[in-house]
PLY file of the C-alpha trace (Angstrom):
ply
format ascii 1.0
element vertex 374
property float x
property float y
property float z
element edge 373
property int vertex1
property int vertex2
end_header
79.47 60.08 71.98
80.29 63.06 73.66
83.64 64.35 73.72
85.13 65.16 78.01
86.54 68.01 78.35
89.94 68.02 79.87
89.34 69.56 83.99
91.41 72.94 84.31
93.92 72.59 86.91
96.09 75.44 88.78
99.21 74.79 86.31
96.96 75.22 83.24
96.97 78.60 84.30
98.94 81.91 83.05
99.09 85.31 82.52
98.33 84.61 79.25
95.76 82.32 79.48
93.82 84.49 81.91
92.61 86.38 78.55
89.78 84.24 78.73
88.18 86.97 80.83
88.57 89.44 78.57
85.03 88.62 76.27
83.14 89.09 79.31
84.08 92.88 79.43
85.69 93.84 76.12
83.85 93.27 72.95
84.88 93.08 69.58
85.01 96.98 68.72
86.66 97.61 71.99
89.62 95.20 71.16
89.83 97.22 67.55
89.81 100.65 69.54
92.59 99.20 72.07
94.65 98.32 69.13
93.97 101.67 67.74
94.89 103.66 70.76
98.03 101.45 70.96
99.17 102.63 67.83
99.15 105.96 68.81
101.15 105.14 71.94
103.71 103.72 70.60
104.03 105.91 67.86
104.29 108.88 70.41
107.11 106.58 71.88
109.03 106.63 68.49
108.69 102.77 69.07
111.64 102.81 71.53
110.01 100.93 74.34
109.45 97.76 72.91
111.14 94.94 74.70
112.85 97.39 77.14
113.76 96.04 80.50
111.89 97.00 83.45
113.15 99.91 84.90
113.08 100.90 88.99
110.17 103.03 90.58
111.19 107.31 90.17
109.88 109.39 92.27
109.83 113.12 91.01
110.36 114.96 94.55
113.36 114.50 96.68
112.68 111.99 99.83
114.43 109.57 102.52
112.93 106.38 103.85
111.61 107.49 107.64
110.60 103.47 108.00
110.98 100.55 106.65
108.38 97.88 107.77
107.53 94.64 106.17
104.64 96.03 104.12
106.10 99.62 103.33
108.64 102.43 103.18
107.42 105.38 104.91
108.75 107.79 102.17
109.27 111.38 103.68
109.04 114.90 101.43
110.12 118.26 102.49
111.45 119.44 105.91
109.27 118.93 109.25
108.41 121.64 111.55
106.41 120.44 114.08
103.08 121.32 112.69
100.42 117.93 112.13
101.75 115.74 109.69
100.36 115.18 106.36
100.31 111.51 105.58
99.14 110.57 101.84
97.90 106.71 101.81
99.17 105.77 98.61
97.06 102.49 96.45
98.14 99.14 97.17
96.03 97.59 94.10
98.15 97.19 90.99
100.39 99.97 90.64
103.53 101.74 92.47
102.85 104.31 94.91
104.94 106.73 92.23
101.72 107.69 91.36
101.47 110.16 93.80
104.79 112.06 93.01
104.97 111.38 88.92
106.83 114.12 87.78
106.68 117.98 86.97
103.39 119.37 87.04
101.62 115.96 87.59
102.91 115.38 91.54
100.49 115.93 94.00
103.43 115.33 96.66
104.84 118.86 94.76
101.27 120.63 94.92
100.94 119.94 98.51
104.52 121.05 99.61
104.16 124.37 97.11
100.43 124.80 98.98
102.39 125.86 102.36
102.57 122.02 103.91
106.26 121.91 104.79
106.53 118.03 104.95
104.31 114.99 103.37
104.70 111.34 104.00
103.77 108.64 101.74
103.17 105.08 102.09
105.38 103.25 99.60
103.80 99.49 99.83
106.12 96.97 98.83
105.23 94.62 96.38
104.56 90.89 97.97
107.37 88.33 98.27
106.48 84.70 98.21
106.40 85.01 102.35
104.25 87.95 102.82
101.60 85.69 101.21
99.49 85.14 103.92
99.42 88.84 104.58
95.88 90.12 105.55
93.82 93.54 105.29
94.53 93.71 109.01
98.61 93.77 108.36
98.09 96.70 106.28
95.96 98.17 108.58
98.43 97.95 111.48
101.41 99.19 109.75
99.62 102.24 108.65
99.02 102.62 112.40
102.47 101.93 113.27
103.25 104.84 111.09
101.36 107.55 112.27
102.82 106.45 115.79
105.62 107.23 114.33
105.08 110.45 113.06
103.39 111.54 116.92
99.97 109.53 116.86
97.57 112.01 114.76
97.83 113.20 111.06
96.00 114.47 108.48
95.43 111.41 106.13
95.12 111.39 102.78
93.66 108.17 100.85
93.97 107.60 97.56
92.25 104.78 95.47
92.18 101.81 97.71
94.37 103.54 100.39
90.99 105.54 100.80
88.88 102.55 101.85
92.06 101.78 103.92
92.25 104.85 106.19
88.69 105.36 106.27
88.92 101.92 108.12
92.01 103.49 110.10
89.80 106.64 111.19
87.09 103.99 112.08
89.52 102.03 113.88
91.46 104.95 115.62
89.40 107.92 115.70
91.83 109.85 117.59
94.66 109.67 115.27
93.35 111.03 112.34
93.01 115.02 112.54
91.41 115.09 108.85
90.30 112.58 106.19
90.89 113.31 102.55
89.05 110.32 100.28
90.11 110.73 96.72
88.57 107.97 94.01
88.00 105.59 96.90
85.19 103.00 96.57
83.60 103.34 100.32
80.51 101.98 99.19
81.01 99.63 96.13
77.34 98.69 96.11
76.73 102.30 94.91
76.92 103.07 91.43
78.40 100.81 89.05
81.60 100.33 87.92
84.23 97.57 85.78
85.77 96.66 89.23
82.68 95.63 90.95
81.12 93.81 87.67
84.21 91.65 87.54
84.20 91.00 91.58
80.28 90.15 90.94
80.98 88.28 87.47
83.20 85.80 88.41
82.23 83.14 91.36
85.38 83.05 94.43
86.38 79.80 93.27
88.08 81.49 90.05
89.72 84.37 92.08
90.97 81.00 94.50
92.35 79.80 91.42
94.21 82.73 90.01
95.76 83.09 93.54
96.92 79.30 93.71
98.38 79.60 90.51
100.88 82.23 91.87
101.33 80.19 95.08
99.47 82.14 97.27
100.10 85.59 95.82
98.05 87.70 92.80
100.67 88.45 90.94
101.10 91.45 88.75
101.25 90.05 85.57
98.15 88.12 86.73
96.30 91.74 87.33
97.61 93.04 83.85
95.29 90.65 82.56
92.39 91.73 84.64
93.23 95.31 84.08
93.10 95.18 80.40
89.71 93.97 81.18
88.47 96.97 83.07
89.71 99.22 80.75
88.71 98.03 77.44
89.44 99.74 74.35
93.03 101.01 75.45
91.50 103.84 77.51
94.03 103.19 80.24
96.96 104.51 76.95
94.65 106.72 75.99
94.63 108.40 79.18
98.69 108.97 79.07
98.15 110.46 76.01
95.60 112.78 77.08
97.25 113.49 80.48
100.01 115.25 78.50
98.27 117.26 75.97
100.15 120.24 75.78
103.74 118.61 76.20
105.74 118.56 72.77
109.43 116.83 72.11
111.47 115.36 74.33
109.68 116.45 77.58
106.54 114.65 76.36
108.37 112.09 75.08
109.91 111.25 78.39
106.66 111.74 80.43
105.56 108.81 78.24
107.90 106.75 78.82
108.17 107.15 82.23
104.13 106.44 82.42
105.27 103.15 80.80
107.51 102.52 82.82
105.24 102.96 85.62
101.92 101.14 83.92
103.82 97.76 83.12
105.45 97.46 86.96
102.56 96.21 88.72
102.71 95.09 92.28
102.38 91.53 93.44
99.59 91.20 96.20
99.59 88.65 98.70
96.55 86.23 98.27
94.88 86.55 101.81
94.69 90.19 101.49
93.85 90.26 97.53
91.12 87.26 98.56
89.51 89.24 101.43
89.17 92.49 99.33
87.34 90.64 96.46
84.98 88.74 99.23
84.27 90.98 101.68
84.74 94.85 100.46
83.12 94.14 96.78
81.30 90.89 96.70
79.68 91.51 100.20
80.50 95.54 100.53
81.28 95.53 104.45
82.60 98.63 104.89
79.97 100.26 104.00
77.29 98.38 105.78
78.99 98.20 109.23
80.42 94.36 109.16
83.67 94.81 108.42
86.10 93.79 111.71
89.70 95.33 111.42
91.97 94.34 114.11
89.57 92.64 116.36
86.85 94.87 116.07
83.69 95.55 113.59
84.26 98.77 112.07
81.51 101.69 112.23
82.02 104.30 110.13
79.57 106.81 111.90
82.66 106.65 114.18
84.78 109.03 111.98
83.90 112.26 112.75
86.84 114.63 111.83
86.54 117.40 108.64
86.73 115.31 105.50
87.19 116.27 102.04
86.00 113.46 98.82
86.77 114.31 95.55
86.08 112.04 92.40
86.68 112.14 88.92
83.29 112.59 86.62
84.14 109.48 84.42
86.45 107.41 86.75
85.79 103.96 85.87
87.66 102.45 89.31
85.64 104.15 91.60
82.54 105.41 90.47
81.73 109.25 92.07
78.67 107.72 93.78
81.04 105.10 95.41
83.21 108.10 96.59
80.42 110.56 97.63
78.47 107.37 99.85
80.85 108.39 102.21
78.78 111.61 103.23
75.40 109.62 104.45
78.15 106.89 106.07
80.54 108.66 107.83
79.80 110.51 111.36
81.30 113.77 110.24
78.81 116.94 110.47
77.71 117.11 107.03
78.84 121.13 107.24
82.44 119.73 107.75
81.90 117.60 104.60
83.49 119.10 101.40
83.06 117.63 98.22
84.66 117.97 95.00
84.29 116.34 91.57
86.27 116.94 88.50
86.09 116.76 84.75
88.44 112.88 83.76
89.06 110.11 85.14
91.20 108.10 88.11
94.94 109.12 87.14
93.37 113.06 86.65
92.42 112.77 90.21
96.29 112.16 91.04
98.34 113.28 88.26
95.97 115.70 85.86
97.90 118.76 85.31
94.30 120.58 85.91
93.45 118.67 89.20
97.45 118.65 90.10
97.40 123.10 89.53
93.84 123.80 90.85
92.53 120.81 93.04
95.51 120.08 95.21
96.53 123.26 96.25
92.94 124.05 96.88
93.13 120.79 99.37
96.28 122.06 100.74
94.72 125.03 102.39
92.03 123.23 103.48
94.03 120.72 105.63
95.94 123.93 106.82
92.95 125.28 108.10
92.28 122.26 109.86
94.74 122.84 112.48
0 1
1 2
2 3
3 4
4 5
5 6
6 7
7 8
8 9
9 10
10 11
11 12
12 13
13 14
14 15
15 16
16 17
17 18
18 19
19 20
20 21
21 22
22 23
23 24
24 25
25 26
26 27
27 28
28 29
29 30
30 31
31 32
32 33
33 34
34 35
35 36
36 37
37 38
38 39
39 40
40 41
41 42
42 43
43 44
44 45
45 46
46 47
47 48
48 49
49 50
50 51
51 52
52 53
53 54
54 55
55 56
56 57
57 58
58 59
59 60
60 61
61 62
62 63
63 64
64 65
65 66
66 67
67 68
68 69
69 70
70 71
71 72
72 73
73 74
74 75
75 76
76 77
77 78
78 79
79 80
80 81
81 82
82 83
83 84
84 85
85 86
86 87
87 88
88 89
89 90
90 91
91 92
92 93
93 94
94 95
95 96
96 97
97 98
98 99
99 100
100 101
101 102
102 103
103 104
104 105
105 106
106 107
107 108
108 109
109 110
110 111
111 112
112 113
113 114
114 115
115 116
116 117
117 118
118 119
119 120
120 121
121 122
122 123
123 124
124 125
125 126
126 127
127 128
128 129
129 130
130 131
131 132
132 133
133 134
134 135
135 136
136 137
137 138
138 139
139 140
140 141
141 142
142 143
143 144
144 145
145 146
146 147
147 148
148 149
149 150
150 151
151 152
152 153
153 154
154 155
155 156
156 157
157 158
158 159
159 160
160 161
161 162
162 163
163 164
164 165
165 166
166 167
167 168
168 169
169 170
170 171
171 172
172 173
173 174
174 175
175 176
176 177
177 178
178 179
179 180
180 181
181 182
182 183
183 184
184 185
185 186
186 187
187 188
188 189
189 190
190 191
191 192
192 193
193 194
194 195
195 196
196 197
197 198
198 199
199 200
200 201
201 202
202 203
203 204
204 205
205 206
206 207
207 208
208 209
209 210
210 211
211 212
212 213
213 214
214 215
215 216
216 217
217 218
218 219
219 220
220 221
221 222
222 223
223 224
224 225
225 226
226 227
227 228
228 229
229 230
230 231
231 232
232 233
233 234
234 235
235 236
236 237
237 238
238 239
239 240
240 241
241 242
242 243
243 244
244 245
245 246
246 247
247 248
248 249
249 250
250 251
251 252
252 253
253 254
254 255
255 256
256 257
257 258
258 259
259 260
260 261
261 262
262 263
263 264
264 265
265 266
266 267
267 268
268 269
269 270
270 271
271 272
272 273
273 274
274 275
275 276
276 277
277 278
278 279
279 280
280 281
281 282
282 283
283 284
284 285
285 286
286 287
287 288
288 289
289 290
290 291
291 292
292 293
293 294
294 295
295 296
296 297
297 298
298 299
299 300
300 301
301 302
302 303
303 304
304 305
305 306
306 307
307 308
308 309
309 310
310 311
311 312
312 313
313 314
314 315
315 316
316 317
317 318
318 319
319 320
320 321
321 322
322 323
323 324
324 325
325 326
326 327
327 328
328 329
329 330
330 331
331 332
332 333
333 334
334 335
335 336
336 337
337 338
338 339
339 340
340 341
341 342
342 343
343 344
344 345
345 346
346 347
347 348
348 349
349 350
350 351
351 352
352 353
353 354
354 355
355 356
356 357
357 358
358 359
359 360
360 361
361 362
362 363
363 364
364 365
365 366
366 367
367 368
368 369
369 370
370 371
371 372
372 373
């Protein structure tokens, strides 16, 4: 007689139990490689990181909170002088917004200020509290619009990763609010090229994502995201990036940066369940933004309505947003071809935001490009 299996319920799901996802994306050889990278990483840290309590997010550059909204703190860096504001829409997908201002020589905020931009603002998205569980993409789109209104109603908008597709939505919904658009590692067309994120979204039924959100009582918890993140970065390549990001540094400085990276990496935010499930269903499974079927704040968004000068930046080995997904925007936006600038740098996703070479070379160029737009 065949043995009946007990059906899985929401109560059976825990962050540890989500490791059942890993075999689909993480072969044994990759697992062994991950262990070796982890050994190298914690050896570099001197083993001091084990069991440390979570550390509050740290910003490298002095700043103040200009707005405290339900979804975000709007942070102000530098000294405003009346010129058109530069707003960085930081990612809201897994990690804290401090990725935009990590540490010396690894801060794009600092690079822009040094490039002659007097002030920069950053969306510091809040981790979802239980009462935020029903927040949707519209919630974040609306408050990004509020932040722009508070800055005078028109900005140069820089979207990082998830912040890129949200920024593209904002520019399509309110074209007059965006003077120029910079999209960095942003999966605008999720159907272009292949990425582990896209494979994960396509490979699992919505019911599985819904079960995980239900286990988080209506939220996608950061602890659950960590399990998925391990599958997206097999072989420990995320930790490997940390080691390569700080190549050339030695002694206490390198140890300090590695510890700060570990604090940042382990501090994953919680996401509202409604928002997260919309992202999976509408953006990754159905690719509604690129195909002109996404409805934002009551209107269908057409990327052809985005006509402002645009800069597209991608990483040659980016595993989160492959370059095809970023550069597909060239054909989707309404911006004239001669006003679209593109750059492809060596390296992966993190190199775009905190890599020493990109901070020293690409971000000053982006700063000069923004200033040239007026």
